[in-house]
Backbone atoms as SQL, in Angstrom:
CREATE TABLE atoms (id INTEGER PRIMARY KEY, chain TEXT, resi INTEGER, resn TEXT, atom TEXT, x REAL, y REAL, z REAL);
INSERT INTO atoms VALUES
  (1, 'A', 1, 'MET', 'N', 26.579, 42.993, 14.407),
  (2, 'A', 1, 'MET', 'CA', 25.882, 43.461, 15.608),
  (3, 'A', 1, 'MET', 'C', 24.815, 44.466, 15.224),
  (4, 'A', 2, 'PRO', 'N', 23.699, 44.432, 15.897),
  (5, 'A', 2, 'PRO', 'CA', 22.554, 45.264, 15.516),
  (6, 'A', 2, 'PRO', 'C', 22.608, 46.705, 16.027),
  (7, 'A', 3, 'VAL', 'N', 23.700, 47.432, 15.755),
  (8, 'A', 3, 'VAL', 'CA', 23.733, 48.851, 16.102),
  (9, 'A', 3, 'VAL', 'C', 22.700, 49.550, 15.237),
  (10, 'A', 4, 'GLY', 'N', 21.918, 50.426, 15.829),
  (11, 'A', 4, 'GLY', 'CA', 20.953, 51.160, 15.027),
  (12, 'A', 4, 'GLY', 'C', 19.718, 51.548, 15.791),
  (13, 'A', 5, 'GLU', 'N', 18.717, 51.976, 15.032),
  (14, 'A', 5, 'GLU', 'CA', 17.430, 52.394, 15.569),
  (15, 'A', 5, 'GLU', 'C', 16.379, 51.367, 15.176),
  (16, 'A', 6, 'TYR', 'N', 15.543, 51.026, 16.125),
  (17, 'A', 6, 'TYR', 'CA', 14.475, 50.065, 15.898),
  (18, 'A', 6, 'TYR', 'C', 13.160, 50.740, 16.267),
  (19, 'A', 7, 'VAL', 'N', 12.255, 50.824, 15.314),
  (20, 'A', 7, 'VAL', 'CA', 10.969, 51.485, 15.534),
  (21, 'A', 7, 'VAL', 'C', 9.893, 50.412, 15.677),
  (22, 'A', 8, 'SER', 'N', 9.082, 50.549, 16.720),
  (23, 'A', 8, 'SER', 'CA', 8.013, 49.577, 16.948),
  (24, 'A', 8, 'SER', 'C', 7.038, 49.595, 15.772),
  (25, 'A', 9, 'PRO', 'N', 6.368, 48.478, 15.513),
  (26, 'A', 9, 'PRO', 'CA', 5.445, 48.405, 14.379),
  (27, 'A', 9, 'PRO', 'C', 4.370, 49.494, 14.377),
  (28, 'A', 10, 'ASP', 'N', 3.954, 49.947, 15.555),
  (29, 'A', 10, 'ASP', 'CA', 2.940, 51.007, 15.610),
  (30, 'A', 10, 'ASP', 'C', 3.559, 52.404, 15.547),
  (31, 'A', 11, 'GLY', 'N', 4.891, 52.478, 15.460),
  (32, 'A', 11, 'GLY', 'CA', 5.584, 53.749, 15.322),
  (33, 'A', 11, 'GLY', 'C', 5.669, 54.579, 16.588),
  (34, 'A', 12, 'ARG', 'N', 5.254, 54.043, 17.705),
  (35, 'A', 12, 'ARG', 'CA', 5.211, 54.829, 18.946),
  (36, 'A', 12, 'ARG', 'C', 6.506, 54.802, 19.742),
  (37, 'A', 13, 'LEU', 'N', 7.339, 53.796, 19.528),
  (38, 'A', 13, 'LEU', 'CA', 8.580, 53.677, 20.289),
  (39, 'A', 13, 'LEU', 'C', 9.768, 53.526, 19.351),
  (40, 'A', 14, 'LYS', 'N', 10.877, 54.132, 19.758),
  (41, 'A', 14, 'LYS', 'CA', 12.128, 53.946, 19.030),
  (42, 'A', 14, 'LYS', 'C', 13.181, 53.482, 20.036),
  (43, 'A', 15, 'PHE', 'N', 13.810, 52.364, 19.741),
  (44, 'A', 15, 'PHE', 'CA', 14.821, 51.783, 20.614),
  (45, 'A', 15, 'PHE', 'C', 16.172, 51.941, 19.944),
  (46, 'A', 16, 'LEU', 'N', 17.150, 52.423, 20.696),
  (47, 'A', 16, 'LEU', 'CA', 18.475, 52.691, 20.154),
  (48, 'A', 16, 'LEU', 'C', 19.493, 51.705, 20.703),
  (49, 'A', 17, 'VAL', 'N', 20.336, 51.199, 19.821),
  (50, 'A', 17, 'VAL', 'CA', 21.482, 50.379, 20.200),
  (51, 'A', 17, 'VAL', 'C', 22.707, 51.103, 19.678),
  (52, 'A', 18, 'THR', 'N', 23.569, 51.539, 20.595),
  (53, 'A', 18, 'THR', 'CA', 24.771, 52.278, 20.214),
  (54, 'A', 18, 'THR', 'C', 25.990, 51.641, 20.869),
  (55, 'A', 19, 'CYS', 'N', 27.139, 52.022, 20.368),
  (56, 'A', 19, 'CYS', 'CA', 28.383, 51.520, 20.951),
  (57, 'A', 19, 'CYS', 'C', 29.466, 52.595, 20.872),
  (58, 'A', 20, 'PRO', 'N', 29.244, 53.732, 21.539),
  (59, 'A', 20, 'PRO', 'CA', 30.259, 54.782, 21.510),
  (60, 'A', 20, 'PRO', 'C', 31.497, 54.352, 22.297),
  (61, 'A', 21, 'ASP', 'N', 32.624, 54.413, 21.650),
  (62, 'A', 21, 'ASP', 'CA', 33.900, 54.073, 22.299),
  (63, 'A', 21, 'ASP', 'C', 33.887, 52.693, 22.948),
  (64, 'A', 22, 'GLY', 'N', 33.178, 51.747, 22.340),
  (65, 'A', 22, 'GLY', 'CA', 33.160, 50.379, 22.843),
  (66, 'A', 22, 'GLY', 'C', 32.208, 50.124, 23.997),
  (67, 'A', 23, 'ASP', 'N', 31.394, 51.111, 24.364),
  (68, 'A', 23, 'ASP', 'CA', 30.439, 50.970, 25.468),
  (69, 'A', 23, 'ASP', 'C', 29.045, 50.713, 24.897),
  (70, 'A', 24, 'TRP', 'N', 28.643, 49.450, 24.849),
  (71, 'A', 24, 'TRP', 'CA', 27.317, 49.109, 24.341),
  (72, 'A', 24, 'TRP', 'C', 26.258, 49.727, 25.241),
  (73, 'A', 25, 'THR', 'N', 25.356, 50.489, 24.638),
  (74, 'A', 25, 'THR', 'CA', 24.297, 51.173, 25.372),
  (75, 'A', 25, 'THR', 'C', 22.988, 50.977, 24.616),
  (76, 'A', 26, 'VAL', 'N', 21.936, 50.627, 25.357),
  (77, 'A', 26, 'VAL', 'CA', 20.624, 50.426, 24.745),
  (78, 'A', 26, 'VAL', 'C', 19.578, 51.173, 25.561),
  (79, 'A', 27, 'GLY', 'N', 18.582, 51.741, 24.866),
  (80, 'A', 27, 'GLY', 'CA', 17.512, 52.445, 25.556),
  (81, 'A', 27, 'GLY', 'C', 16.533, 53.046, 24.572),
  (82, 'A', 28, 'PHE', 'N', 15.469, 53.603, 25.102),
  (83, 'A', 28, 'PHE', 'CA', 14.422, 54.203, 24.279),
  (84, 'A', 28, 'PHE', 'C', 14.750, 55.658, 23.991),
  (85, 'A', 29, 'ASP', 'N', 14.633, 56.033, 22.741),
  (86, 'A', 29, 'ASP', 'CA', 14.927, 57.395, 22.304),
  (87, 'A', 29, 'ASP', 'C', 14.005, 58.394, 23.006),
  (88, 'A', 30, 'GLY', 'N', 14.611, 59.425, 23.597),
  (89, 'A', 30, 'GLY', 'CA', 13.839, 60.479, 24.236),
  (90, 'A', 30, 'GLY', 'C', 13.522, 60.254, 25.700),
  (91, 'A', 31, 'PHE', 'N', 13.999, 59.151, 26.273),
  (92, 'A', 31, 'PHE', 'CA', 13.708, 58.836, 27.669),
  (93, 'A', 31, 'PHE', 'C', 14.996, 58.444, 28.386),
  (94, 'A', 32, 'PRO', 'N', 15.089, 58.716, 29.686),
  (95, 'A', 32, 'PRO', 'CA', 16.359, 58.512, 30.386),
  (96, 'A', 32, 'PRO', 'C', 16.756, 57.058, 30.629),
  (97, 'A', 33, 'TRP', 'N', 15.795, 56.140, 30.731),
  (98, 'A', 33, 'TRP', 'CA', 16.160, 54.767, 31.052),
  (99, 'A', 33, 'TRP', 'C', 17.047, 54.190, 29.962),
  (100, 'A', 34, 'HIS', 'N', 18.090, 53.500, 30.382),
  (101, 'A', 34, 'HIS', 'CA', 18.976, 52.779, 29.467),
  (102, 'A', 34, 'HIS', 'C', 19.742, 51.742, 30.279),
  (103, 'A', 35, 'THR', 'N', 20.421, 50.870, 29.585),
  (104, 'A', 35, 'THR', 'CA', 21.318, 49.939, 30.250),
  (105, 'A', 35, 'THR', 'C', 22.526, 49.734, 29.349),
  (106, 'A', 36, 'HIS', 'N', 23.511, 49.039, 29.874),
  (107, 'A', 36, 'HIS', 'CA', 24.778, 48.855, 29.166),
  (108, 'A', 36, 'HIS', 'C', 25.039, 47.376, 28.916),
  (109, 'A', 37, 'GLY', 'N', 25.775, 47.120, 27.856),
  (110, 'A', 37, 'GLY', 'CA', 26.143, 45.756, 27.520),
  (111, 'A', 37, 'GLY', 'C', 26.875, 45.054, 28.642),
  (112, 'A', 38, 'SER', 'N', 27.709, 45.784, 29.360),
  (113, 'A', 38, 'SER', 'CA', 28.464, 45.176, 30.462),
  (114, 'A', 38, 'SER', 'C', 27.522, 44.686, 31.564),
  (115, 'A', 39, 'ILE', 'N', 26.466, 45.431, 31.835),
  (116, 'A', 39, 'ILE', 'CA', 25.489, 45.017, 32.847),
  (117, 'A', 39, 'ILE', 'C', 24.707, 43.802, 32.352),
  (118, 'A', 40, 'LEU', 'N', 24.263, 43.855, 31.104),
  (119, 'A', 40, 'LEU', 'CA', 23.533, 42.719, 30.533),
  (120, 'A', 40, 'LEU', 'C', 24.396, 41.466, 30.525),
  (121, 'A', 41, 'ALA', 'N', 25.679, 41.632, 30.212),
  (122, 'A', 41, 'ALA', 'CA', 26.600, 40.493, 30.183),
  (123, 'A', 41, 'ALA', 'C', 26.754, 39.883, 31.572),
  (124, 'A', 42, 'GLU', 'N', 26.926, 40.737, 32.569),
  (125, 'A', 42, 'GLU', 'CA', 27.092, 40.229, 33.932),
  (126, 'A', 42, 'GLU', 'C', 25.840, 39.499, 34.407),
  (127, 'A', 43, 'LEU', 'N', 24.679, 40.044, 34.103),
  (128, 'A', 43, 'LEU', 'CA', 23.429, 39.417, 34.532),
  (129, 'A', 43, 'LEU', 'C', 23.149, 38.102, 33.808),
  (130, 'A', 44, 'SER', 'N', 23.574, 38.017, 32.546),
  (131, 'A', 44, 'SER', 'CA', 23.243, 36.840, 31.736),
  (132, 'A', 44, 'SER', 'C', 24.340, 35.788, 31.692),
  (133, 'A', 45, 'GLY', 'N', 25.565, 36.187, 32.039),
  (134, 'A', 45, 'GLY', 'CA', 26.684, 35.255, 31.926),
  (135, 'A', 45, 'GLY', 'C', 27.205, 35.122, 30.505),
  (136, 'A', 46, 'GLN', 'N', 26.732, 35.976, 29.602),
  (137, 'A', 46, 'GLN', 'CA', 27.179, 35.968, 28.212),
  (138, 'A', 46, 'GLN', 'C', 28.198, 37.077, 27.996),
  (139, 'A', 47, 'ASP', 'N', 28.864, 37.052, 26.833),
  (140, 'A', 47, 'ASP', 'CA', 29.706, 38.189, 26.475),
  (141, 'A', 47, 'ASP', 'C', 28.787, 39.358, 26.115),
  (142, 'A', 48, 'GLU', 'N', 29.356, 40.571, 26.058),
  (143, 'A', 48, 'GLU', 'CA', 28.530, 41.767, 25.859),
  (144, 'A', 48, 'GLU', 'C', 27.719, 41.732, 24.568),
  (145, 'A', 49, 'ILE', 'N', 28.359, 41.372, 23.470),
  (146, 'A', 49, 'ILE', 'CA', 27.647, 41.377, 22.190),
  (147, 'A', 49, 'ILE', 'C', 26.480, 40.392, 22.220),
  (148, 'A', 50, 'SER', 'N', 26.727, 39.195, 22.717),
  (149, 'A', 50, 'SER', 'CA', 25.649, 38.197, 22.805),
  (150, 'A', 50, 'SER', 'C', 24.537, 38.661, 23.733),
  (151, 'A', 51, 'ALA', 'N', 24.907, 39.308, 24.834),
  (152, 'A', 51, 'ALA', 'CA', 23.903, 39.784, 25.787),
  (153, 'A', 51, 'ALA', 'C', 23.042, 40.891, 25.177),
  (154, 'A', 52, 'VAL', 'N', 23.668, 41.808, 24.443),
  (155, 'A', 52, 'VAL', 'CA', 22.911, 42.876, 23.784),
  (156, 'A', 52, 'VAL', 'C', 22.015, 42.287, 22.698),
  (157, 'A', 53, 'GLU', 'N', 22.536, 41.353, 21.922),
  (158, 'A', 53, 'GLU', 'CA', 21.731, 40.706, 20.880),
  (159, 'A', 53, 'GLU', 'C', 20.518, 39.998, 21.487),
  (160, 'A', 54, 'ARG', 'N', 20.710, 39.301, 22.599),
  (161, 'A', 54, 'ARG', 'CA', 19.609, 38.585, 23.261),
  (162, 'A', 54, 'ARG', 'C', 18.577, 39.581, 23.787),
  (163, 'A', 55, 'PHE', 'N', 19.044, 40.670, 24.412),
  (164, 'A', 55, 'PHE', 'CA', 18.139, 41.690, 24.946),
  (165, 'A', 55, 'PHE', 'C', 17.286, 42.272, 23.826),
  (166, 'A', 56, 'LEU', 'N', 17.931, 42.613, 22.715),
  (167, 'A', 56, 'LEU', 'CA', 17.217, 43.175, 21.568),
  (168, 'A', 56, 'LEU', 'C', 16.239, 42.161, 20.978),
  (169, 'A', 57, 'ALA', 'N', 16.679, 40.912, 20.835),
  (170, 'A', 57, 'ALA', 'CA', 15.804, 39.874, 20.281),
  (171, 'A', 57, 'ALA', 'C', 14.568, 39.670, 21.153),
  (172, 'A', 58, 'ASP', 'N', 14.759, 39.676, 22.473),
  (173, 'A', 58, 'ASP', 'CA', 13.617, 39.525, 23.380),
  (174, 'A', 58, 'ASP', 'C', 12.677, 40.721, 23.286),
  (175, 'A', 59, 'LEU', 'N', 13.250, 41.917, 23.116),
  (176, 'A', 59, 'LEU', 'CA', 12.419, 43.115, 23.009),
  (177, 'A', 59, 'LEU', 'C', 11.593, 43.084, 21.730),
  (178, 'A', 60, 'ILE', 'N', 12.246, 43.012, 20.589),
  (179, 'A', 60, 'ILE', 'CA', 11.516, 43.098, 19.321),
  (180, 'A', 60, 'ILE', 'C', 10.784, 41.803, 18.978),
  (181, 'A', 61, 'GLY', 'N', 11.094, 40.727, 19.708),
  (182, 'A', 61, 'GLY', 'CA', 10.387, 39.463, 19.533),
  (183, 'A', 61, 'GLY', 'C', 9.175, 39.329, 20.441),
  (184, 'A', 62, 'ASN', 'N', 8.820, 40.415, 21.131),
  (185, 'A', 62, 'ASN', 'CA', 7.626, 40.450, 21.983),
  (186, 'A', 62, 'ASN', 'C', 7.692, 39.500, 23.169),
  (187, 'A', 63, 'VAL', 'N', 8.904, 39.325, 23.695),
  (188, 'A', 63, 'VAL', 'CA', 9.095, 38.545, 24.917),
  (189, 'A', 63, 'VAL', 'C', 9.156, 39.489, 26.116),
  (190, 'A', 64, 'SER', 'N', 9.895, 40.573, 25.985),
  (191, 'A', 64, 'SER', 'CA', 10.073, 41.544, 27.070),
  (192, 'A', 64, 'SER', 'C', 8.843, 42.431, 27.222),
  (193, 'A', 65, 'VAL', 'N', 8.556, 42.781, 28.472),
  (194, 'A', 65, 'VAL', 'CA', 7.448, 43.684, 28.783),
  (195, 'A', 65, 'VAL', 'C', 7.998, 45.101, 28.906),
  (196, 'A', 66, 'ILE', 'N', 7.327, 46.029, 28.246),
  (197, 'A', 66, 'ILE', 'CA', 7.707, 47.439, 28.258),
  (198, 'A', 66, 'ILE', 'C', 6.733, 48.180, 29.168),
  (199, 'A', 67, 'ALA', 'N', 7.287, 48.965, 30.093),
  (200, 'A', 67, 'ALA', 'CA', 6.473, 49.800, 30.981),
  (201, 'A', 67, 'ALA', 'C', 6.504, 51.234, 30.478),
  (202, 'A', 68, 'LEU', 'N', 5.364, 51.899, 30.548),
  (203, 'A', 68, 'LEU', 'CA', 5.253, 53.303, 30.141),
  (204, 'A', 68, 'LEU', 'C', 4.520, 54.061, 31.236),
  (205, 'A', 69, 'THR', 'N', 5.099, 55.148, 31.709),
  (206, 'A', 69, 'THR', 'CA', 4.399, 55.985, 32.673),
  (207, 'A', 69, 'THR', 'C', 3.948, 57.264, 31.995),
  (208, 'A', 70, 'ARG', 'N', 2.811, 57.741, 32.454),
  (209, 'A', 70, 'ARG', 'CA', 2.246, 58.999, 31.959),
  (210, 'A', 70, 'ARG', 'C', 1.854, 59.851, 33.162),
  (211, 'A', 71, 'ILE', 'N', 2.070, 61.142, 33.016),
  (212, 'A', 71, 'ILE', 'CA', 1.602, 62.109, 34.002),
  (213, 'A', 71, 'ILE', 'C', 0.686, 63.066, 33.258),
  (214, 'A', 72, 'SER', 'N', -0.542, 63.160, 33.733),
  (215, 'A', 72, 'SER', 'CA', -1.570, 63.969, 33.051),
  (216, 'A', 72, 'SER', 'C', -1.687, 63.582, 31.580),
  (217, 'A', 73, 'GLY', 'N', -1.531, 62.288, 31.301),
  (218, 'A', 73, 'GLY', 'CA', -1.667, 61.786, 29.946),
  (219, 'A', 73, 'GLY', 'C', -0.427, 61.898, 29.080),
  (220, 'A', 74, 'GLU', 'N', 0.603, 62.612, 29.543),
  (221, 'A', 74, 'GLU', 'CA', 1.827, 62.787, 28.751),
  (222, 'A', 74, 'GLU', 'C', 2.836, 61.695, 29.098),
  (223, 'A', 75, 'LEU', 'N', 3.354, 61.041, 28.073),
  (224, 'A', 75, 'LEU', 'CA', 4.335, 59.980, 28.264),
  (225, 'A', 75, 'LEU', 'C', 5.607, 60.563, 28.865),
  (226, 'A', 76, 'THR', 'N', 6.015, 60.026, 30.024),
  (227, 'A', 76, 'THR', 'CA', 7.175, 60.569, 30.730),
  (228, 'A', 76, 'THR', 'C', 8.328, 59.591, 30.865),
  (229, 'A', 77, 'SER', 'N', 8.062, 58.299, 30.775),
  (230, 'A', 77, 'SER', 'CA', 9.133, 57.323, 30.941),
  (231, 'A', 77, 'SER', 'C', 8.768, 56.021, 30.248),
  (232, 'A', 78, 'VAL', 'N', 9.788, 55.381, 29.683),
  (233, 'A', 78, 'VAL', 'CA', 9.621, 54.086, 29.019),
  (234, 'A', 78, 'VAL', 'C', 10.813, 53.222, 29.403),
  (235, 'A', 79, 'TRP', 'N', 10.554, 51.982, 29.800),
  (236, 'A', 79, 'TRP', 'CA', 11.646, 51.077, 30.135),
  (237, 'A', 79, 'TRP', 'C', 11.193, 49.632, 29.990),
  (238, 'A', 80, 'VAL', 'N', 12.170, 48.736, 29.911),
  (239, 'A', 80, 'VAL', 'CA', 11.900, 47.302, 29.890),
  (240, 'A', 80, 'VAL', 'C', 11.891, 46.841, 31.341),
  (241, 'A', 81, 'THR', 'N', 10.838, 46.134, 31.726),
  (242, 'A', 81, 'THR', 'CA', 10.735, 45.681, 33.111),
  (243, 'A', 81, 'THR', 'C', 10.656, 44.164, 33.186),
  (244, 'A', 82, 'ASP', 'N', 11.333, 43.615, 34.177),
  (245, 'A', 82, 'ASP', 'CA', 11.182, 42.184, 34.443),
  (246, 'A', 82, 'ASP', 'C', 10.259, 41.974, 35.648),
  (247, 'A', 83, 'ASP', 'N', 9.676, 43.079, 36.146),
  (248, 'A', 83, 'ASP', 'CA', 8.776, 43.016, 37.292),
  (249, 'A', 83, 'ASP', 'C', 7.597, 43.979, 37.108),
  (250, 'A', 84, 'PRO', 'N', 6.685, 43.669, 36.191),
  (251, 'A', 84, 'PRO', 'CA', 5.541, 44.559, 35.982),
  (252, 'A', 84, 'PRO', 'C', 4.702, 44.772, 37.245),
  (253, 'A', 85, 'GLN', 'N', 4.520, 43.721, 38.031),
  (254, 'A', 85, 'GLN', 'CA', 3.753, 43.858, 39.281),
  (255, 'A', 85, 'GLN', 'C', 4.394, 44.897, 40.193),
  (256, 'A', 86, 'GLY', 'N', 5.725, 44.843, 40.304),
  (257, 'A', 86, 'GLY', 'CA', 6.450, 45.799, 41.136),
  (258, 'A', 86, 'GLY', 'C', 6.342, 47.214, 40.594),
  (259, 'A', 87, 'ALA', 'N', 6.418, 47.364, 39.276),
  (260, 'A', 87, 'ALA', 'CA', 6.298, 48.692, 38.662),
  (261, 'A', 87, 'ALA', 'C', 4.910, 49.276, 38.911),
  (262, 'A', 88, 'LEU', 'N', 3.891, 48.446, 38.807),
  (263, 'A', 88, 'LEU', 'CA', 2.523, 48.894, 39.067),
  (264, 'A', 88, 'LEU', 'C', 2.357, 49.287, 40.535),
  (265, 'A', 89, 'ARG', 'N', 2.857, 48.448, 41.416),
  (266, 'A', 89, 'ARG', 'CA', 2.775, 48.729, 42.855),
  (267, 'A', 89, 'ARG', 'C', 3.500, 50.033, 43.195),
  (268, 'A', 90, 'ASP', 'N', 4.708, 50.213, 42.647),
  (269, 'A', 90, 'ASP', 'CA', 5.485, 51.423, 42.933),
  (270, 'A', 90, 'ASP', 'C', 4.803, 52.675, 42.400),
  (271, 'A', 91, 'CYS', 'N', 4.208, 52.578, 41.221),
  (272, 'A', 91, 'CYS', 'CA', 3.506, 53.734, 40.658),
  (273, 'A', 91, 'CYS', 'C', 2.333, 54.124, 41.553),
  (274, 'A', 92, 'ARG', 'N', 1.603, 53.136, 42.018),
  (275, 'A', 92, 'ARG', 'CA', 0.456, 53.419, 42.883),
  (276, 'A', 92, 'ARG', 'C', 0.892, 53.988, 44.233),
  (277, 'A', 93, 'LYS', 'N', 2.017, 53.487, 44.734),
  (278, 'A', 93, 'LYS', 'CA', 2.483, 53.897, 46.059),
  (279, 'A', 93, 'LYS', 'C', 3.226, 55.231, 46.028),
  (280, 'A', 94, 'TYR', 'N', 4.093, 55.414, 45.018),
  (281, 'A', 94, 'TYR', 'CA', 4.981, 56.576, 45.005),
  (282, 'A', 94, 'TYR', 'C', 4.679, 57.587, 43.902),
  (283, 'A', 95, 'GLY', 'N', 3.852, 57.210, 42.948),
  (284, 'A', 95, 'GLY', 'CA', 3.582, 58.087, 41.808),
  (285, 'A', 95, 'GLY', 'C', 2.734, 59.292, 42.180),
  (286, 'A', 96, 'GLN', 'N', 2.735, 60.254, 41.289),
  (287, 'A', 96, 'GLN', 'CA', 1.890, 61.426, 41.474),
  (288, 'A', 96, 'GLN', 'C', 0.424, 61.020, 41.327),
  (289, 'A', 97, 'ASP', 'N', -0.460, 61.876, 41.807),
  (290, 'A', 97, 'ASP', 'CA', -1.893, 61.567, 41.757),
  (291, 'A', 97, 'ASP', 'C', -2.379, 61.290, 40.339),
  (292, 'A', 98, 'ASP', 'N', -1.819, 62.000, 39.370),
  (293, 'A', 98, 'ASP', 'CA', -2.245, 61.843, 37.976),
  (294, 'A', 98, 'ASP', 'C', -1.265, 61.006, 37.153),
  (295, 'A', 99, 'GLU', 'N', -0.456, 60.199, 37.845),
  (296, 'A', 99, 'GLU', 'CA', 0.517, 59.340, 37.158),
  (297, 'A', 99, 'GLU', 'C', -0.060, 57.941, 36.976),
  (298, 'A', 100, 'THR', 'N', 0.120, 57.404, 35.777),
  (299, 'A', 100, 'THR', 'CA', -0.350, 56.055, 35.476),
  (300, 'A', 100, 'THR', 'C', 0.794, 55.252, 34.872),
  (301, 'A', 101, 'VAL', 'N', 0.671, 53.943, 34.942),
  (302, 'A', 101, 'VAL', 'CA', 1.639, 53.065, 34.291),
  (303, 'A', 101, 'VAL', 'C', 0.856, 52.036, 33.484),
  (304, 'A', 102, 'GLU', 'N', 1.360, 51.750, 32.307),
  (305, 'A', 102, 'GLU', 'CA', 0.740, 50.732, 31.454),
  (306, 'A', 102, 'GLU', 'C', 1.848, 49.841, 30.909),
  (307, 'A', 103, 'PHE', 'N', 1.463, 48.700, 30.399),
  (308, 'A', 103, 'PHE', 'CA', 2.435, 47.722, 29.930),
  (309, 'A', 103, 'PHE', 'C', 2.048, 47.241, 28.541),
  (310, 'A', 104, 'ARG', 'N', 3.065, 46.981, 27.739),
  (311, 'A', 104, 'ARG', 'CA', 2.831, 46.536, 26.372),
  (312, 'A', 104, 'ARG', 'C', 4.012, 45.702, 25.905),
  (313, 'A', 105, 'LEU', 'N', 3.820, 45.090, 24.763),
  (314, 'A', 105, 'LEU', 'CA', 4.904, 44.417, 24.059),
  (315, 'A', 105, 'LEU', 'C', 5.348, 45.319, 22.919),
  (316, 'A', 106, 'TRP', 'N', 6.458, 44.970, 22.290),
  (317, 'A', 106, 'TRP', 'CA', 7.001, 45.773, 21.198),
  (318, 'A', 106, 'TRP', 'C', 5.980, 45.981, 20.088),
  (319, 'A', 107, 'ASN', 'N', 5.194, 44.946, 19.791),
  (320, 'A', 107, 'ASN', 'CA', 4.236, 45.039, 18.686),
  (321, 'A', 107, 'ASN', 'C', 2.985, 45.839, 19.038),
  (322, 'A', 108, 'GLY', 'N', 2.926, 46.371, 20.256),
  (323, 'A', 108, 'GLY', 'CA', 1.793, 47.189, 20.676),
  (324, 'A', 108, 'GLY', 'C', 0.741, 46.454, 21.479),
  (325, 'A', 109, 'THR', 'N', 0.862, 45.146, 21.593),
  (326, 'A', 109, 'THR', 'CA', -0.104, 44.375, 22.368),
  (327, 'A', 109, 'THR', 'C', -0.071, 44.811, 23.827),
  (328, 'A', 110, 'ARG', 'N', -1.237, 45.119, 24.352),
  (329, 'A', 110, 'ARG', 'CA', -1.352, 45.518, 25.760),
  (330, 'A', 110, 'ARG', 'C', -1.091, 44.305, 26.655),
  (331, 'A', 111, 'VAL', 'N', -0.401, 44.541, 27.755),
  (332, 'A', 111, 'VAL', 'CA', -0.160, 43.502, 28.754),
  (333, 'A', 111, 'VAL', 'C', -0.911, 43.914, 30.015),
  (334, 'A', 112, 'ASP', 'N', -1.884, 43.118, 30.402),
  (335, 'A', 112, 'ASP', 'CA', -2.667, 43.411, 31.606),
  (336, 'A', 112, 'ASP', 'C', -2.001, 42.780, 32.819),
  (337, 'A', 113, 'ILE', 'N', -1.878, 43.566, 33.857),
  (338, 'A', 113, 'ILE', 'CA', -1.245, 43.103, 35.102),
  (339, 'A', 113, 'ILE', 'C', -2.295, 43.101, 36.201);
């Protein structure tokens, strides 16, 4: 199982896969967003290990879209989104005046929405 730290090719993001006390947890280092293997398993219909492996493979394989919010240019949140349009709409509707959202793939490729 891929427990460990994964650094994006451009060095800007670090993704953590941990399993403290049997609780698979994945998320970006330094940011609050995360999810659990049990949630991924329920959503995918796979067992937890397979679901975490698939999530990680999609992330580092440049399938998953990563959302990043900034306030006054400072990175404040990073998460994997399955609804970039919704994230953009929510940022525009509910975000602070100086809050922006951008989208990318793991390899740094910009995703335009």
